[in-house]
C-alpha positions in Angstrom: -0.2 -20.8 -18.9 -3.1 -18.0 -18.9 -2.7 -15.4 -16.6 -5.4 -13.0 -16.3 -5.3 -9.8 -14.3 -8.3 -7.8 -13.0 -7.8 -3.9 -13.1 -5.9 -1.9 -15.7 -4.4 0.6 -13.1 -0.6 0.6 -12.7 -1.3 -2.0 -10.0 -2.4 -4.6 -12.6 -0.4 -3.4 -15.8 2.8 -3.7 -13.9 1.5 -7.2 -12.9 1.2 -7.9 -16.2 4.3 -6.1 -18.0 6.2 -8.0 -15.2 4.5 -11.5 -16.2 5.0 -11.0 -19.7 8.6 -10.6 -19.6 9.3 -13.2 -16.8 7.0 -16.3 -18.7 7.0 -14.7 -22.5 5.1 -18.1 -23.5 2.3 -17.3 -21.2 -0.9 -16.1 -22.4 -2.1 -12.8 -20.7 -5.0 -11.3 -20.0 -6.1 -7.6 -18.8 -9.4 -6.6 -17.8 -10.7 -3.3 -17.2 -13.9 -2.4 -16.1 -13.7 1.2 -18.0 -13.4 2.5 -21.5 -9.6 3.2 -20.9 -7.1 1.9 -18.8 -5.7 4.2 -16.0 -9.0 5.9 -15.2 -9.0 6.4 -11.6 -6.1 6.2 -8.5 -3.4 5.8 -11.2 -4.3 9.6 -13.1 -5.8 11.3 -9.9 -3.1 11.9 -7.9 0.1 14.4 -6.8 2.6 12.0 -9.4 4.7 12.3 -5.9 7.4 9.4 -6.0 8.2 8.9 -2.3 11.5 8.2 -1.2 10.8 6.2 2.0 10.5 8.1 4.8 7.8 7.8 6.5 7.5 4.3 7.1 8.3 2.2 9.8 11.9 0.9 9.3 12.0 -2.5 8.1 8.6 -2.4 7.1 7.3 -3.8 3.9 6.0 -0.1 2.9 9.4 1.2 3.7 11.5 -1.6 2.1 8.8 -1.2 -1.3 9.1 2.4 -1.1 12.9 2.6 -1.8 12.9 -0.4 -4.4 10.2 1.4 -6.2 11.6 4.5 -6.6 14.8 3.0 -8.0 12.9 0.7 -10.0 10.6 3.5 -11.7 13.4 6.3 -11.8 15.5 3.5 -14.2 12.1 2.6 -15.6 11.2 6.3 -16.7 14.9 7.1 -17.9 14.7 3.5 -20.1 11.8 4.6 -22.0 12.0 8.2 -21.9 9.3 9.4 -19.5 9.2 12.4 -17.7 10.8 11.8 -14.0 12.3 14.7 -12.1 14.3 14.3 -8.9 13.2 17.4 -7.6 13.1 16.7 -3.9 11.1 17.4 -0.7 11.2 19.7 2.1 9.2 18.5 5.0 8.7 21.8 7.2 8.8 22.4 11.0 6.7 25.2 11.7 7.7 26.0 15.1 9.3 24.9 17.9 6.5 21.9 18.8 7.0 20.4 15.6 10.8 20.2 15.7 10.6 16.7 18.0 8.6 15.1 15.7 10.5 16.1 12.9 13.6 14.6 14.7 11.4 11.3 14.9 10.9 11.4 11.4 14.5 12.2 10.7 15.6 8.8 12.8 13.3 6.7 10.8 14.4 7.9 7.5 17.9 7.3 8.3 16.8 4.1 9.7 15.2 3.0 6.2 17.9 4.5 4.4 16.5 7.3 2.5 20.1 8.6 0.5 20.7 12.4 0.9 18.5 13.2 3.6 19.7 16.7 5.6 18.2 18.2 8.5 17.8 22.1 7.6 18.2 25.1 10.4 15.7 27.4 9.7 18.6 30.2 8.0 18.8 27.1 5.3 15.7 26.4 4.3 15.6 29.4 1.8 18.2 27.7 -0.1 16.1 24.8 -1.0 12.5 27.0 -1.0 13.2 31.0 -1.3 9.3 31.4 0.0 9.4 28.7 3.1 9.5 30.3 6.2 9.8 27.4 9.2 12.3 26.7 12.1 13.8 23.5 10.8 13.2 20.8 8.1 14.2 17.7 6.1 15.5 18.1 2.5 15.0 14.9 0.6 16.6 15.4 -2.1 15.6 11.8 -4.2 12.0 12.4 -3.5 10.4 12.7 -7.3 7.2 13.1 -9.2 6.5 11.3 -12.7 3.0 10.9 -14.3 1.9 7.3 -13.4 -0.8 7.3 -16.2 1.7 7.4 -18.7 4.0 4.7 -16.9 0.5 2.9 -16.8 0.3 3.5 -20.4 3.7 2.1 -21.4 3.3 -0.7 -19.2 0.5 -1.7 -21.2 2.5 -1.1 -24.5 4.7 -3.4 -23.3 2.3 -6.1 -22.4 0.7 -5.9 -26.2 3.9 -6.0 -27.5 4.5 -9.4 -25.9 1.4 -10.8 -27.5 -0.8 -10.1 -24.4 -4.2 -8.8 -24.3 -6.1 -5.7 -22.4 -9.7 -5.4 -22.9 -11.8 -2.9 -21.9 -15.3 -2.5 -20.9 -14.6 -6.0 -18.8 -17.0 -5.8 -15.7 -15.7 -8.5 -13.6 -18.5 -9.9 -11.1 -16.7 -12.4 -9.3 -13.8 -14.8 -9.5 -15.0 -18.8 -8.3 -13.3 -22.1 -9.1 -15.0 -24.8 -11.6 -13.2 -27.5 -11.6 -9.2 -27.3 -11.0 -8.9 -23.4 -13.0 -10.3 -20.5 -11.5 -12.9 -18.9 -13.2 -13.7 -15.3 -14.0 -17.6 -14.4 -14.1 -19.0 -11.3 -16.0 -21.7 -9.1 -15.2 -23.3 -10.3 -18.2 -23.2 -13.7 -17.1 -20.1 -14.8 -19.5 -17.2 -16.5 -18.0 -13.8 -17.1 -18.9 -11.1 -19.6 -17.4 -7.6 -18.8 -16.6 -4.6 -21.2 -14.5 -4.0 -18.2 -12.3 -6.3 -15.2 -11.8 -4.8 -11.7 -10.1 -7.0 -9.1 -8.7 -5.8 -5.5 -8.6 -9.0 -3.7 -8.4 -8.7 -0.4 -6.4 -11.5 1.2 -5.2 -13.8 -2.0 -6.0 -11.6 -4.6 -4.7 -14.0 -5.3 -1.5 -16.6 -5.7 -3.8 -14.7 -8.5 -5.9 -13.4 -9.9 -2.8 -16.6 -10.1 -0.8 -18.6 -11.6 -4.2 -15.9 -14.2 -4.5 -16.0 -15.3 -1.0 -13.3 -14.1 0.3 -13.4 -12.4 4.0 -15.1 -9.5 4.7 -12.3 -7.3 5.8 -11.0 -4.9 5.1 -13.0 -3.1 3.5 -12.1 0.0 1.1 -13.8 3.5 2.4 -13.3 6.0 -0.1 -11.6 9.1 0.4 -12.0 11.8 -1.8 -8.9 14.6 -1.4 -9.3 18.0 -2.9 -6.7 20.2 -4.7 -6.5 24.1 -5.4 -3.9 25.1 -8.2 -1.4 28.2 -8.0 -2.3 30.6 -10.7 0.3 30.4 -13.5 2.2 33.7 -12.6 2.3 32.6 -8.8 3.7 29.2 -9.4 7.5 30.1 -9.0 6.7 30.3 -5.4 7.3 26.6 -5.4 10.1 24.6 -6.7 9.6 21.2 -6.0 7.6 19.6 -2.9 6.8 21.2 0.4 5.0 19.1 3.4 4.4 19.7 6.5 5.1 17.5 9.8 2.7 14.7 9.5 0.6 13.4 12.1 1.7 10.2 13.3 -1.6 9.2 14.0 -3.3 9.5 10.6 -2.7 7.8 7.5 -2.7 10.7 5.4 0.0 13.2 5.3 -1.6 16.7 5.3 -2.2 19.6 2.6 1.2 20.2 0.9 2.4 22.0 -2.1 3.6 20.1 -5.1 5.1 21.0 -8.3 4.1 18.3 -11.0 5.6 17.0 -13.5 3.8 19.6 -16.0 5.3 22.1 -14.1 1.8 23.2 -12.6 1.8 23.4 -8.7 -1.2 22.5 -6.4 -2.2 23.1 -2.7 -3.8 19.5 -1.5 -5.0 16.8 -0.5 -7.1 17.1 2.3 -8.7 13.9 3.2 -12.6 13.5 3.6 -15.3 10.6 3.2 -16.6 10.5 -0.4 -20.3 9.8 -1.2 -19.1 7.7 -4.3 -16.1 6.3 -5.2 -15.4 7.8 -8.0 -16.4 11.2 -7.0 -13.9 13.3 -8.7 -17.1 16.2 -9.3 -18.0 17.8 -5.3 -21.7 17.4 -6.4 -21.2 13.4 -7.3 -23.2 11.1 -5.2 -24.3 7.4 -4.8 -26.1 5.7 -2.8 -24.8 2.4 -3.1 -21.1 3.9 -2.7 -22.5 6.3 0.3 -24.3 3.2 2.2 -21.9 0.6 2.0 -19.7 3.6 4.0 -21.9 4.3 6.3 -22.8 0.7 7.5 -19.1 -0.7 7.5 -18.6 -0.9 12.0 -14.8 0.5 10.5 -16.0 3.5 9.4 -17.7 4.5 12.5 -15.1 3.3 14.8 -12.4 5.1 12.8 -14.5 8.6 12.8 -14.8 8.6 16.6 -11.2 8.2 16.8 -10.2 10.8 15.0 -12.9 13.5 15.1 -11.1 16.3 15.5 -9.1 15.8 12.4 -12.5 15.1 10.5 -13.8 18.5 11.9 -10.7 20.2 10.2 -10.7 18.5 7.2 -14.7 19.3 6.7 -13.9 22.7 7.5 -10.8 23.0 4.4 -13.3 21.4 2.3 -15.9 24.0 3.0 -13.8 27.0 3.0 -11.2 28.0 0.6 -9.5 30.4 3.2 -9.1 27.9 5.4 -7.4 25.5 3.2 -4.7 27.8 1.7 -4.1 28.7 5.3 -2.6 25.4 6.1 0.5 25.8 3.7 0.6 30.1 4.4 1.6 28.9 7.5 4.8 27.7 5.6 4.6 29.5 2.3 3.1 33.0 3.2 3.5 34.4 0.1 0.5 32.1 -1.3 -3.0 33.6 -0.7 -6.7 33.1 -1.4 -6.1 35.2 -4.7 -3.7 32.7 -5.8 -5.2 29.6 -6.3 -8.1 28.1 -8.7 -9.8 24.8 -8.2 -8.3 21.9 -9.5 -9.4 18.2 -10.2 -9.7 15.6 -7.3 -8.6 12.4 -6.4 -10.5 9.4 -5.0 -8.4 7.1 -2.4 -8.8 3.7 -1.9 -8.5 3.6 2.3 -8.6 -0.3 3.5 -10.2 -0.1 6.9 -10.5 -2.9 9.1 -13.8 -3.7 11.7 -11.8 -2.2 14.3 -11.5 1.1 12.5 -7.7 0.6 12.0 
């Protein structure tokens, strides 16, 4: 049995690793379009390992989140990878956010989030001394890890089991020739496999379309920008500090994260990206931008959430506005305390109706 996995990010490599473990006799090939693995979403994120607070009870996301945390925690321990259960506070800044926070607490309890505690205003500083608010949820098992290191560990296990990871391998489409799926590369060459699994991240929709799959959902890239606390101010944050999220939006709001290397970042915001790899502010790709604009779901989403979109643009344009978001619950943070940090691009799947 030959398995071909398209995509050398953490999902593709986790899939390949599991196949190598469950089917040791199988021939496994991972194809990665870049010159190295884990170049995009896997290495451009804040490294948070969520405990399952936000997702609808009983949903697939909720179940995978809880199970995934336990598996990742054990895997990091087994392989000597950095993992820190530093805990998270979700802070209600004023009385108007208390009721939404209570609903979030009920959801998290239904999801079986362990150790969850409701904190009153006088208790917040026992967890985060510089936080100010009227109440908070504390999730002690929410953690941080280095997903790029995890992906590299997965890759090492794949190759140790006899699998191959091929970089600079640009896949154009997947189609059937006879009984077997065929992977066609950008240069026209092909290979066959018994099973082809596509984990193409930011390019997943394009590969699906080229392979004759349905036209939706489409990937709409969102750029997430970060600022970083200066080293002499990183003591202001012990773990993870989040605002109460807007349930109508797929993003969790600008938050504070102490990363696995000890640096503290503020962010991300969420703005439409002008390229699927726009890690630099001036990066622009006409093809990527055109694909985003012409997709009907993009316009419908913008119409539905235009107020939130205006706020995101303000945060992107103004350092003071961005920092002001976190200063509402950690007032000790000022614009003089932060410097620009690397950005990320998130693959947001959006249907034609904008959902």
